[in-house]
N, C-alpha and C positions, 0 to 999 in steps of 0.2 A: 609699054609692052613688058611682059614678065617672061623671063626665060624658064622653060620647063626642063627638068632633069630626066624626064622619062620619054620613052618613045610614044609617038602619036597613037592614041587608042589603046594604050597598055597601062591602065591604072595600077596594075600590080607592081610595076617598076617603082612606084612612089615609096613603097614600104621600106626597101633597103636604103634608099637615100635619106628618108626621114630618120631611120635608125642611125645612119652614119653621122648626120648633123647633130643628133641628140648626144651621141658618144663624144663628138668633138667638143660640144658645148660643156658637157659634164667634166671632161678631162682637161680642157685647156682654156675655156672662156669664162665660166662662172667664177666670180671672186677676183677677177683680174681687171685691171684698167689699161686701156690702150690709148696712148696719147696721140696717135695719128691713124689714118686709114691705112697707110703703108705698113705700119707695124702689125695691124690686124690681118692684112692680106698676107704678110710674111709668115705670121703664126699659122694661118690656115694652110699655106703652101708647105711649110715645114711639117705640119701635122699629117698632111696627106702622104708625104714621103715616109714618115714614121709609121703610119697606119699600114701602108702597103709593104714595108720592108722589115719592120722590127716588132710591131705589136702582135703578140701571140693571141690567137683566137681559138676558143674552145671548139667551135663548130668546124674548124679546119684541122682537128686533131692536135691542138695546142701548137700550131705553127703559124707563122706570119703568111699572108697571102702570097708573097713572092716565093717563100720556101715551098709552099704547097704547089705552086705553079711549076717550079723547077723539078720537084719530085715527080709530078705528073708527066712531064715531058722527058724525064730521064728513063722512065719505065718502058 
């Protein structure tokens, strides 16, 4: 059984997830060696926190997702 990251019947959900995994691999995976599954999982978990709280994104007005979220709800 393979887990899906998208909602059932919503193939358009796949694009953003594919983009995220491509960015993660480009920024943190390629060129690195992981000695254990645990170190790889920890890197992915750390990157998700970084991506959501610190990584600036041009399509969000050069803000991190959390910053954009906070600005949206502050208005």
